[in-house]
RODO-2510 file (C-alpha; in nm, 4 decimals, decimal comma):
residues 363
     n   res          X          Y          Z
     1     x    -8,3882    -9,2721    -1,6181
     2     x    -8,5988    -9,5073    -1,4190
     3     x    -8,7665    -9,7180    -1,6640
     4     x    -8,5909    -9,9997    -1,8629
     5     x    -8,4244    -9,8807    -2,1838
     6     x    -8,5263   -10,0447    -2,5103
     7     x    -8,3328    -9,9944    -2,8234
     8     x    -8,4962   -10,0110    -3,1543
     9     x    -8,2962   -10,0058    -3,4927
    10     x    -8,4299    -9,8873    -3,8185
    11     x    -8,2179   -10,0178    -4,1252
    12     x    -8,2509   -10,0027    -4,4959
    13     x    -8,4463   -10,2715    -4,6637
    14     x    -8,1557   -10,4991    -4,7543
    15     x    -7,8730   -10,4582    -4,5005
    16     x    -7,5584   -10,6509    -4,5107
    17     x    -7,5637   -10,9691    -4,2919
    18     x    -7,2662   -10,8209    -4,1008
    19     x    -7,4546   -10,5027    -4,0237
    20     x    -7,7837   -10,6772    -3,9272
    21     x    -7,5964   -10,9146    -3,6971
    22     x    -7,3978   -10,6313    -3,5260
    23     x    -7,7084   -10,4247    -3,4745
    24     x    -7,9054   -10,7289    -3,3506
    25     x    -7,6228   -10,7900    -3,0833
    26     x    -7,7482   -10,4706    -2,8874
    27     x    -8,0920   -10,3747    -3,0140
    28     x    -8,4143   -10,5197    -2,8907
    29     x    -8,5953   -10,5046    -3,2373
    30     x    -8,4904   -10,4293    -3,5970
    31     x    -8,7088   -10,2587    -3,8362
    32     x    -8,6821   -10,2043    -4,2178
    33     x    -8,7325    -9,8456    -4,3624
    34     x    -8,7529    -9,7645    -4,7291
    35     x    -8,4205    -9,5746    -4,7410
    36     x    -8,2178    -9,5110    -5,0548
    37     x    -7,9234    -9,3129    -5,1505
    38     x    -8,0204    -9,0017    -5,3655
    39     x    -7,7809    -8,7710    -5,5388
    40     x    -7,8669    -8,4020    -5,5080
    41     x    -8,0187    -8,2718    -5,8179
    42     x    -8,2676    -8,0075    -5,9434
    43     x    -8,3918    -8,2549    -6,2038
    44     x    -8,7748    -8,2578    -6,1630
    45     x    -8,7891    -8,6329    -6,1757
    46     x    -8,5256    -8,6768    -5,9052
    47     x    -8,6990    -8,4154    -5,7003
    48     x    -9,0248    -8,6103    -5,7148
    49     x    -8,8383    -8,9308    -5,6150
    50     x    -8,6830    -8,7531    -5,3232
    51     x    -9,0277    -8,6205    -5,2129
    52     x    -9,1952    -8,9665    -5,2499
    53     x    -8,9238    -9,1430    -5,0542
    54     x    -8,9200    -8,8684    -4,7885
    55     x    -9,2929    -8,9234    -4,7376
    56     x    -9,2680    -9,3156    -4,7479
    57     x    -8,9860    -9,3153    -4,4742
    58     x    -9,1572    -9,0641    -4,2652
    59     x    -9,4761    -9,2569    -4,2784
    60     x    -9,3009    -9,5908    -4,1911
    61     x    -9,1091    -9,4355    -3,9158
    62     x    -9,4057    -9,2438    -3,7637
    63     x    -9,5957    -9,5816    -3,7411
    64     x    -9,3067    -9,7422    -3,5778
    65     x    -9,2854    -9,4451    -3,3143
    66     x    -9,6583    -9,4780    -3,2363
    67     x    -9,6723    -9,8607    -3,2134
    68     x    -9,3427    -9,8906    -3,0124
    69     x    -9,3929    -9,5782    -2,8026
    70     x    -9,0526    -9,4475    -2,8778
    71     x    -8,9061    -9,1714    -2,6616
    72     x    -8,6125    -9,0708    -2,8638
    73     x    -8,5065    -9,0998    -3,2290
    74     x    -8,1297    -9,0867    -3,2601
    75     x    -7,9787    -9,0230    -3,6090
    76     x    -7,6134    -8,9739    -3,7012
    77     x    -7,6454    -8,8616    -4,0604
    78     x    -7,7414    -8,5053    -4,1674
    79     x    -7,9631    -8,6445    -4,4472
    80     x    -8,1687    -8,8439    -4,1871
    81     x    -8,2611    -8,5484    -3,9834
    82     x    -8,5538    -8,4173    -4,1854
    83     x    -8,7005    -8,7785    -4,2226
    84     x    -8,6989    -8,8208    -3,8478
    85     x    -8,8296    -8,4680    -3,7888
    86     x    -9,1371    -8,5410    -4,0175
    87     x    -9,2071    -8,8551    -3,8331
    88     x    -9,1848    -8,7018    -3,4832
    89     x    -9,3906    -8,3947    -3,5849
    90     x    -9,6832    -8,3550    -3,3400
    91     x    -9,5665    -8,6364    -3,1007
    92     x    -9,3690    -8,6339    -2,7743
    93     x    -9,0797    -8,8271    -2,9387
    94     x    -8,7547    -8,6251    -2,9093
    95     x    -8,5008    -8,5906    -3,1861
    96     x    -8,1313    -8,6345    -3,1221
    97     x    -7,8628    -8,5859    -3,3897
    98     x    -7,5112    -8,6975    -3,3300
    99     x    -7,2614    -8,5128    -3,5504
   100     x    -6,9854    -8,7613    -3,6327
   101     x    -6,8453    -8,6302    -3,9440
   102     x    -6,7632    -8,2888    -4,0991
   103     x    -7,0807    -8,1354    -4,2490
   104     x    -7,1533    -7,8551    -4,4962
   105     x    -7,3256    -7,6066    -4,2794
   106     x    -7,4420    -7,3794    -4,5562
   107     x    -7,7443    -7,1630    -4,5325
   108     x    -7,9823    -7,4241    -4,6799
   109     x    -7,8733    -7,7116    -4,4627
   110     x    -7,8867    -7,4935    -4,1541
   111     x    -8,2324    -7,3757    -4,2379
   112     x    -8,3506    -7,7383    -4,2848
   113     x    -8,1890    -7,8512    -3,9595
   114     x    -8,3493    -7,5733    -3,7588
   115     x    -8,6961    -7,6301    -3,9180
   116     x    -8,6448    -7,9829    -3,7936
   117     x    -8,6332    -7,8666    -3,4425
   118     x    -8,3399    -8,0812    -3,2949
   119     x    -8,4030    -8,1489    -2,9252
   120     x    -8,0629    -8,2916    -2,8603
   121     x    -7,7285    -8,2220    -3,0428
   122     x    -7,4144    -8,4161    -2,9796
   123     x    -7,0771    -8,3527    -3,1273
   124     x    -6,8104    -8,6244    -3,1176
   125     x    -6,5534    -8,3482    -3,0518
   126     x    -6,5716    -7,9887    -2,9093
   127     x    -6,4402    -7,8714    -3,2493
   128     x    -6,7128    -8,0194    -3,4496
   129     x    -6,9872    -7,9285    -3,2008
   130     x    -6,8748    -7,5816    -3,2083
   131     x    -6,8580    -7,5722    -3,5855
   132     x    -7,2395    -7,6775    -3,5952
   133     x    -7,3338    -7,4158    -3,3233
   134     x    -7,1277    -7,1318    -3,4638
   135     x    -7,2918    -7,1875    -3,8051
   136     x    -7,6352    -7,1317    -3,6517
   137     x    -7,7486    -7,4908    -3,5857
   138     x    -7,9907    -7,4809    -3,2871
   139     x    -8,1007    -7,7318    -3,0261
   140     x    -8,2696    -7,7455    -2,7004
   141     x    -7,9615    -7,9162    -2,5337
   142     x    -7,6238    -7,9924    -2,6645
   143     x    -7,3019    -8,1739    -2,5596
   144     x    -6,9859    -8,3431    -2,6586
   145     x    -6,9653    -8,7239    -2,6368
   146     x    -6,6604    -8,8784    -2,7929
   147     x    -6,6645    -9,1900    -3,0067
   148     x    -6,5983    -9,5283    -2,8691
   149     x    -6,3567    -9,7740    -3,0101
   150     x    -6,3946   -10,1613    -3,0157
   151     x    -6,1953   -10,2622    -2,7077
   152     x    -6,2469   -10,6338    -2,7874
   153     x    -6,0208   -10,5999    -3,0819
   154     x    -5,7937   -10,3090    -3,0206
   155     x    -5,5684   -10,3418    -2,7184
   156     x    -5,1990   -10,3237    -2,6266
   157     x    -4,9836   -10,6264    -2,7106
   158     x    -4,6497   -10,5499    -2,5606
   159     x    -4,4803   -10,8721    -2,6801
   160     x    -4,5698   -10,8042    -3,0478
   161     x    -4,4598   -10,4455    -3,0640
   162     x    -4,1533   -10,4085    -3,2892
   163     x    -3,9581   -10,6979    -3,1779
   164     x    -3,8514   -10,8216    -3,5222
   165     x    -3,7722   -10,4754    -3,6758
   166     x    -3,5790   -10,2730    -3,4219
   167     x    -3,3606   -10,1204    -3,6890
   168     x    -3,6643    -9,9699    -3,8730
   169     x    -3,8932    -9,6905    -3,7374
   170     x    -4,2402    -9,7292    -3,8760
   171     x    -4,4667    -9,4280    -3,9162
   172     x    -4,8237    -9,4967    -4,0023
   173     x    -5,1608    -9,3701    -4,1100
   174     x    -5,4908    -9,5547    -4,1526
   175     x    -5,8015    -9,4267    -4,3217
   176     x    -5,9255    -9,2988    -4,6629
   177     x    -5,6337    -9,1579    -4,8689
   178     x    -5,7847    -8,8420    -4,9599
   179     x    -5,7319    -8,4628    -4,9390
   180     x    -5,9523    -8,4162    -4,6273
   181     x    -5,7315    -8,6589    -4,4347
   182     x    -5,4205    -8,4594    -4,5316
   183     x    -5,2408    -8,7666    -4,6584
   184     x    -5,0274    -8,5809    -4,9296
   185     x    -4,9165    -8,3267    -4,6510
   186     x    -4,8137    -8,6337    -4,4421
   187     x    -4,6117    -8,7657    -4,7358
   188     x    -4,4476    -8,4209    -4,7834
   189     x    -4,3683    -8,4147    -4,4181
   190     x    -4,2146    -8,7628    -4,4432
   191     x    -4,0044    -8,6462    -4,7316
   192     x    -3,8730    -8,3522    -4,5243
   193     x    -3,8005    -8,6004    -4,2285
   194     x    -3,6016    -8,8400    -4,4643
   195     x    -3,3931    -8,5397    -4,5912
   196     x    -3,3089    -8,4366    -4,2423
   197     x    -3,1999    -8,7947    -4,1540
   198     x    -2,9850    -8,8233    -4,4718
   199     x    -2,8222    -8,4872    -4,4473
   200     x    -2,7275    -8,5528    -4,0875
   201     x    -2,5737    -8,8809    -4,1951
   202     x    -2,8079    -9,0703    -3,9867
   203     x    -2,8550    -9,3843    -4,2058
   204     x    -2,9672    -9,5836    -3,9097
   205     x    -3,2528    -9,6100    -3,8243
   206     x    -3,4262    -9,6729    -4,1466
   207     x    -3,7752    -9,5358    -4,1707
   208     x    -4,1026    -9,6424    -4,3508
   209     x    -4,4223    -9,4565    -4,3953
   210     x    -4,7062    -9,7081    -4,4071
   211     x    -5,0331    -9,5866    -4,5399
   212     x    -5,3225    -9,8368    -4,4658
   213     x    -5,6188    -9,7576    -4,6862
   214     x    -5,7177    -9,6780    -5,0338
   215     x    -5,8350    -9,3704    -5,2380
   216     x    -5,9103    -9,2280    -5,5691
   217     x    -5,6604    -9,3151    -5,8531
   218     x    -5,5491    -8,9471    -5,9096
   219     x    -5,4753    -8,8955    -5,5517
   220     x    -5,2821    -9,2254    -5,5270
   221     x    -5,0754    -9,1216    -5,8305
   222     x    -4,9810    -8,7967    -5,6471
   223     x    -4,8609    -9,0150    -5,3482
   224     x    -4,6485    -9,2149    -5,5752
   225     x    -4,4902    -8,9013    -5,7129
   226     x    -4,3815    -8,7948    -5,3695
   227     x    -4,2615    -9,1433    -5,3109
   228     x    -4,0059    -9,1163    -5,6002
   229     x    -3,8419    -8,8262    -5,4319
   230     x    -3,7665    -9,0241    -5,1047
   231     x    -3,3925    -9,0934    -5,0384
   232     x    -3,2669    -9,4549    -5,0448
   233     x    -3,3058    -9,6491    -4,7277
   234     x    -3,6424    -9,4842    -4,6594
   235     x    -3,9833    -9,5751    -4,8331
   236     x    -4,3494    -9,5207    -4,8503
   237     x    -4,5725    -9,8170    -4,8678
   238     x    -4,9418    -9,8366    -4,9513
   239     x    -5,1323   -10,1251    -4,7718
   240     x    -5,4691   -10,1438    -4,9339
   241     x    -5,5215   -10,5079    -4,8212
   242     x    -5,5854   -10,4540    -4,4463
   243     x    -5,9399   -10,4983    -4,3811
   244     x    -6,0396   -10,7006    -4,0674
   245     x    -6,0000   -10,5742    -3,7087
   246     x    -5,7248   -10,8372    -3,6209
   247     x    -5,5171   -10,7215    -3,9132
   248     x    -5,5726   -10,3569    -3,8235
   249     x    -5,4577   -10,4317    -3,4664
   250     x    -5,1417   -10,5951    -3,6087
   251     x    -5,0766   -10,3008    -3,8232
   252     x    -5,1129   -10,0544    -3,5268
   253     x    -4,9058   -10,2655    -3,3082
   254     x    -4,6254   -10,2696    -3,5595
   255     x    -4,6067    -9,8848    -3,5584
   256     x    -4,3532    -9,6718    -3,3760
   257     x    -4,5486    -9,3631    -3,4434
   258     x    -4,9182    -9,2931    -3,5718
   259     x    -4,9786    -8,9626    -3,7536
   260     x    -5,2960    -8,8104    -3,8791
   261     x    -5,3030    -8,4683    -4,0409
   262     x    -5,6722    -8,4338    -4,1109
   263     x    -5,7992    -8,0974    -4,2267
   264     x    -6,1430    -8,1619    -4,0936
   265     x    -6,2444    -8,4524    -3,8526
   266     x    -6,5095    -8,5545    -3,5924
   267     x    -6,3144    -8,7739    -3,3643
   268     x    -6,1000    -9,0198    -3,5456
   269     x    -6,1725    -9,3913    -3,4832
   270     x    -5,8306    -9,4815    -3,6409
   271     x    -5,6565    -9,2465    -3,3849
   272     x    -5,8451    -9,4153    -3,0898
   273     x    -5,7648    -9,7660    -3,2243
   274     x    -5,3892    -9,6744    -3,2773
   275     x    -5,3741    -9,5261    -2,9146
   276     x    -5,5470    -9,8312    -2,7711
   277     x    -5,2549   -10,0502    -2,9097
   278     x    -4,9922    -9,8312    -2,7556
   279     x    -4,8873    -9,6451    -3,0719
   280     x    -4,7746    -9,2940    -2,9786
   281     x    -4,9944    -9,0537    -3,1823
   282     x    -4,9313    -8,7160    -3,3592
   283     x    -5,2594    -8,5520    -3,4458
   284     x    -5,3199    -8,2116    -3,6170
   285     x    -5,5104    -7,9745    -3,3881
   286     x    -5,7894    -7,9154    -3,3138
   287     x    -5,9106    -8,2596    -3,3988
   288     x    -5,7354    -8,4375    -3,1341
   289     x    -5,7291    -8,2082    -2,8316
   290     x    -6,0337    -8,3606    -2,6693
   291     x    -5,8379    -8,6929    -2,6273
   292     x    -5,4725    -8,5914    -2,6330
   293     x    -5,2854    -8,4062    -2,3504
   294     x    -4,9845    -8,2706    -2,5465
   295     x    -4,6665    -8,4431    -2,4606
   296     x    -4,8498    -8,6736    -2,1980
   297     x    -5,0487    -8,9309    -2,4073
   298     x    -4,9857    -8,7986    -2,7553
   299     x    -4,8617    -8,4934    -2,9482
   300     x    -5,1014    -8,2183    -3,0836
   301     x    -4,9447    -8,0638    -3,3914
   302     x    -4,9985    -7,6890    -3,4393
   303     x    -4,9387    -7,7104    -3,8153
   304     x    -4,9302    -7,9457    -4,1065
   305     x    -4,6254    -7,7766    -4,2615
   306     x    -4,3603    -8,0371    -4,3543
   307     x    -4,0948    -7,8966    -4,1442
   308     x    -4,3109    -7,8571    -3,8332
   309     x    -4,4230    -8,2339    -3,8597
   310     x    -4,0773    -8,3413    -3,9406
   311     x    -3,9398    -8,1799    -3,6420
   312     x    -4,1876    -8,3624    -3,4141
   313     x    -4,1249    -8,6824    -3,5780
   314     x    -3,7397    -8,6480    -3,5482
   315     x    -3,7818    -8,5731    -3,1674
   316     x    -3,9772    -8,8942    -3,1261
   317     x    -3,7465    -9,1071    -3,3503
   318     x    -3,4472    -9,0089    -3,1286
   319     x    -3,6364    -9,0814    -2,7966
   320     x    -3,7715    -9,4399    -2,7900
   321     x    -3,8207    -9,4145    -2,4141
   322     x    -4,0518    -9,1044    -2,4597
   323     x    -4,2267    -9,2867    -2,7397
   324     x    -4,3024    -9,5803    -2,5188
   325     x    -4,4194    -9,3536    -2,2227
   326     x    -4,6553    -9,1552    -2,4608
   327     x    -4,7874    -9,4807    -2,6119
   328     x    -4,8540    -9,6458    -2,2860
   329     x    -5,0284    -9,3370    -2,1367
   330     x    -5,2305    -9,3098    -2,4622
   331     x    -5,3493    -9,6706    -2,4267
   332     x    -5,4313    -9,6172    -2,0651
   333     x    -5,6422    -9,3042    -2,1304
   334     x    -5,8609    -9,4308    -2,4091
   335     x    -5,9266    -9,7453    -2,1931
   336     x    -6,0537    -9,5224    -1,9258
   337     x    -6,2597    -9,2763    -2,1474
   338     x    -6,3493    -9,4311    -2,4841
   339     x    -6,4595    -9,7946    -2,4397
   340     x    -6,8339    -9,8663    -2,5456
   341     x    -6,9579    -9,9128    -2,1946
   342     x    -6,8209    -9,5619    -2,0877
   343     x    -6,9614    -9,3846    -2,3882
   344     x    -7,3025    -9,5721    -2,3577
   345     x    -7,3418    -9,4260    -2,0050
   346     x    -7,2686    -9,0773    -2,1380
   347     x    -7,5212    -9,1160    -2,4179
   348     x    -7,8014    -9,2440    -2,1662
   349     x    -7,7235    -8,9481    -1,9415
   350     x    -7,7758    -8,7090    -2,2279
   351     x    -8,0976    -8,8850    -2,3265
   352     x    -8,2206    -8,7991    -1,9784
   353     x    -8,1405    -8,4286    -2,0297
   354     x    -8,3065    -8,4369    -2,3637
   355     x    -8,6308    -8,5840    -2,2073
   356     x    -8,6210    -8,3616    -1,9061
   357     x    -8,4433    -8,0468    -2,0201
   358     x    -8,5894    -7,8374    -1,7205
   359     x    -8,4298    -8,0841    -1,4604
   360     x    -8,1066    -8,0713    -1,6593
   361     x    -8,0922    -7,6877    -1,6466
   362     x    -8,1742    -7,6793    -1,2815
   363     x    -7,8997    -7,9090    -1,1827
***
């Protein structure tokens, strides 16, 4: 793309200072749109409210597209697609949707997406892109572009890794503690692991399962119920106080193994951050296969059944040299493929394919 790139950001009326500052660091201009969060409902008043805001946002966005001569509108939330489609109707502006999270591709959503006429469809993993396409979502061109991670905050710190706690193997997870993330399944797998260690008479090493995140009270209580069944010298710890990137880096750096058993995922940012710090990662397929070469820079789990996960955990616990080799290779691989600069180049290349689909097909 020969001409200079300009990035314009449309935010809600009252964004947080942190969000506005972060967006301002890479965009040429910021604009405010009358966006609100609306719960789905068939209540006539709510439907009228949705229609009013749909018109207001589309009108504001359309004026922005005209005045700023925008080539591409890039959205990452399924609810933003129809707003952007209305604004681009009858213009030369292209619509790109990046599918970052699992979505409900029911008949109504797919119909609305296809009426919106998406020009470019991006999935953050092959699995999530295939899900959209297989459910009937259409676009002129499509591709997979992985998520980037913040390489200014997440990197390997060899001197900090586990020096002070060599007698304890720390297994960790980071994210929302909920059913979609498979956290209860992870706790059950950890229980199976501790029983194996206990029955084998292997009191050393001690182990800990560290869960960095929070969730609904009912789900947390179910985690506590599993925790009560853990044998002595092993424990599950909930860490709901870790918020900022520096604290998260310290958390990842303290782990011997990172595990994620998500039932549905785009491309986990927590996985990328953990790998960047050198924590060997076990990820339930197919949500990690785009990044992880099994046995090389991580482990792709074929099942979330407790005994299967416990078996892989036991293998890594007994092999610290293999853990280090996998962790080092994981950090190297995400540095090569998932830094913001690398992903930005892939996005710009795809924009060119969206703007000139004939040339993209010919090449």
